[in-house]
C-alpha positions in Angstrom: 160.7 162.6 170.7 163.9 162.9 168.8 164.6 160.7 165.7 166.9 160.7 162.7 166.9 158.8 159.4 169.4 158.5 156.6 169.2 157.4 153.0 172.4 157.1 150.8 172.1 155.9 147.2 174.8 155.1 144.7 174.9 153.9 141.1 176.8 150.6 140.4 178.9 150.0 137.3 175.8 148.7 135.5 173.9 151.9 136.1 171.6 150.4 138.7 170.9 152.3 141.9 171.8 150.6 145.2 171.3 151.8 148.7 174.6 152.1 150.5 172.7 153.2 153.7 169.1 153.0 154.8 168.3 153.5 158.4 165.8 155.2 160.6 164.2 155.5 164.0 160.5 155.7 164.9 158.6 157.7 163.6 161.0 157.9 160.6 161.2 154.4 159.4 162.4 153.8 155.8 161.3 150.9 153.6 162.5 150.1 150.1 160.2 148.8 147.4 161.1 147.9 143.8 161.7 150.9 141.7 161.3 151.5 137.9 164.2 151.8 135.4 167.0 150.7 137.6 166.2 153.3 140.3 165.0 152.7 143.9 161.8 153.8 145.7 161.8 154.4 149.4 158.7 155.0 151.6 158.8 156.9 154.9 156.6 154.9 157.3 155.4 156.8 160.4 156.1 154.6 163.4 154.1 156.9 165.7 151.4 159.6 165.5 152.4 163.1 164.8 154.6 165.0 164.6 153.6 166.2 168.1 154.7 169.5 169.5 158.1 168.9 171.0 159.2 166.3 168.4 162.6 166.9 166.7 162.9 164.9 163.5 165.6 164.9 160.8 166.0 163.0 157.5 169.2 163.1 155.4 169.1 162.0 151.7 172.2 161.6 149.5 171.8 160.7 145.9 175.2 159.9 144.3 176.2 160.5 140.7 173.9 158.6 138.3 171.6 157.3 141.0 167.8 157.6 140.8 165.7 157.7 143.9 162.0 158.3 144.5 160.9 159.1 148.1 157.2 158.8 149.2 155.3 158.6 152.4 152.7 156.0 153.1 150.2 158.6 154.5 149.7 162.2 155.2 151.6 163.7 158.2 149.3 165.3 160.8 151.0 167.9 162.9 149.4 167.7 166.4 149.5 169.8 169.5 151.7 168.6 172.4 152.9 170.1 175.6 152.1 173.9 176.0 154.7 176.1 174.4 156.5 173.3 172.5 157.2 173.2 168.8 157.6 170.2 166.5 160.3 170.4 163.9 161.1 168.4 160.8 164.3 168.9 158.9 165.0 167.3 155.5 168.5 167.7 154.0 169.1 166.4 150.6 172.0 166.4 148.1 171.7 165.5 144.4 174.9 164.9 142.6 175.7 165.3 138.8 173.5 163.0 136.6 171.5 162.0 139.7 167.7 162.1 140.1 165.7 162.7 143.2 161.9 162.7 143.2 160.7 163.9 146.6 156.9 163.3 146.6 155.5 162.9 150.1 151.8 163.0 151.0 150.4 166.2 152.5 151.2 167.8 155.8 148.0 168.6 157.7 148.3 171.4 160.2 145.7 170.3 162.9 144.2 172.8 165.3 146.5 173.8 168.1 149.7 172.5 166.5 153.0 174.3 166.4 155.1 172.9 163.6 158.2 174.0 161.6 159.2 172.1 158.5 162.6 173.0 156.9 164.1 171.6 153.7 167.6 172.2 152.6 168.5 170.9 149.2 171.7 171.0 147.2 171.6 170.0 143.5 174.9 169.7 141.5 175.2 170.9 137.9 173.4 168.2 135.7 171.3 166.9 138.6 167.5 166.5 138.4 165.1 167.2 141.2 161.3 167.0 141.6 160.4 168.4 145.0 156.8 168.7 146.1 155.4 170.3 149.2 151.7 170.3 150.1 150.0 171.8 153.1 146.4 171.3 154.3 145.2 174.0 156.7 143.4 172.1 159.3 141.4 168.9 159.4 137.8 168.9 158.2 135.8 171.7 159.8 138.7 173.2 161.8 141.1 176.1 161.6 144.8 175.2 161.4 147.3 175.6 164.2 150.7 177.3 163.5 152.7 175.8 160.6 155.8 177.2 159.0 157.2 175.7 155.8 160.7 176.8 154.7 162.4 175.5 151.5 165.9 176.4 150.4 167.3 174.9 147.2 170.8 175.6 145.8 171.8 174.6 142.2 175.5 174.3 141.4 176.4 176.1 144.6 174.2 179.1 143.9 170.8 180.0 145.5 167.9 178.8 143.3 164.8 179.0 145.6 164.1 180.5 148.9 160.5 180.0 149.9 158.6 180.3 153.1 154.9 180.1 154.1 153.4 180.5 157.6 149.7 179.8 158.4 147.7 179.8 161.6 146.7 182.2 164.4 150.2 183.7 164.7 150.4 184.6 161.0 148.0 187.6 160.4 146.6 187.7 156.9 147.6 184.2 155.9 144.1 183.4 154.6 143.7 186.8 152.9 143.9 187.6 149.2 147.7 188.3 149.4 148.5 184.8 150.5 146.0 181.9 150.2 142.8 183.7 149.4 140.8 181.5 151.8 141.9 178.3 150.2 142.5 175.5 152.7 145.1 173.6 150.6 148.3 174.9 149.0 151.5 173.5 147.6 154.3 173.7 145.2 156.3 171.5 142.8 159.9 172.5 141.9 161.3 170.8 138.8 165.0 171.1 138.1 165.7 169.2 134.9 168.5 170.0 132.4 166.8 168.0 129.7 163.6 170.1 129.6 163.3 173.2 127.3 162.9 176.6 129.0 159.4 177.3 130.3 157.5 180.6 130.1 155.5 182.2 133.0 151.8 181.1 133.0 148.8 181.4 135.3 145.7 179.3 134.9 143.1 179.6 137.6 144.9 179.0 140.9 147.9 177.3 139.4 151.0 179.2 138.3 154.1 178.2 136.4 157.1 180.2 137.3 160.5 179.7 135.5 163.3 180.4 137.9 166.4 182.4 137.1 169.8 180.7 137.6 169.1 177.3 136.2 166.9 174.9 134.2 164.2 175.1 136.8 160.4 175.7 137.0 158.3 176.3 140.1 154.6 175.3 140.0 152.5 176.8 142.8 148.8 176.2 143.5 145.9 176.7 146.0 142.9 174.5 146.0 139.7 173.8 147.9 140.8 170.3 149.0 143.7 167.9 149.0 142.5 165.9 146.0 142.2 168.9 143.8 145.6 170.2 144.9 147.3 166.9 144.1 145.7 167.0 140.6 147.5 170.3 140.0 150.9 169.1 141.3 151.4 165.7 139.7 155.0 165.8 138.4 154.6 163.4 135.4 152.6 165.7 133.1 152.4 169.4 134.0 150.2 170.0 130.9 147.5 167.8 132.6 147.9 170.1 135.7 147.1 173.1 133.6 144.1 171.4 132.1 142.9 170.5 135.6 143.2 174.1 136.7 141.1 175.3 133.8 138.4 172.7 134.1 139.8 170.7 131.1 140.1 173.7 128.8 143.2 174.1 126.7 146.1 175.8 128.5 147.1 177.4 125.2 
């Protein structure tokens, strides 16, 4: 299955965000719901199971100057096996202009046994733009080992590289569960925060959650591993990172 979807947001003269374009194809169906503070919220609704090996999916997001967009999914995506030798692919391309805000906060990707899936994200953020970008991966359904899953994230800020991140799990990735990668944890994820209004952060590690300030811009990368999806989400909630640190230390002060 091949499918594309596109979201284009603009700010009107009153500062409210409007959608100049919102279209999709199954299984990438886009639905707008009321958003806070003059922004818009869009949910990606899966119109079919998967992604299945062999699927080729693409979503483009453009957030114009001053616009505010939140993107969610209604449920986790489960990468499933398909025809032998086939690979499913999901490409998300996003641009965030000056004074624009994009919150990309989908539910988790679950790499089911036997899957072969590649997820690529290419994001360009202009000077003065704000980005919250979350990726979460669950390695297999309950009681099973994951198939092959490769997650690649490239983010540029003001035309310069900010983040280049890649993770591969599954039988074709030796050592993925070892101490150098996930340490046996079945759930892992990251939250990138690019926000020119926030003060500079300092590096910090608490339990299995790490806060990493990035060179080249007002940006912080939170990374975590966890024993389950619920715990992982508690670490990577974007609204209050201090709560994430408290969760990672069992409620103790992050100090």
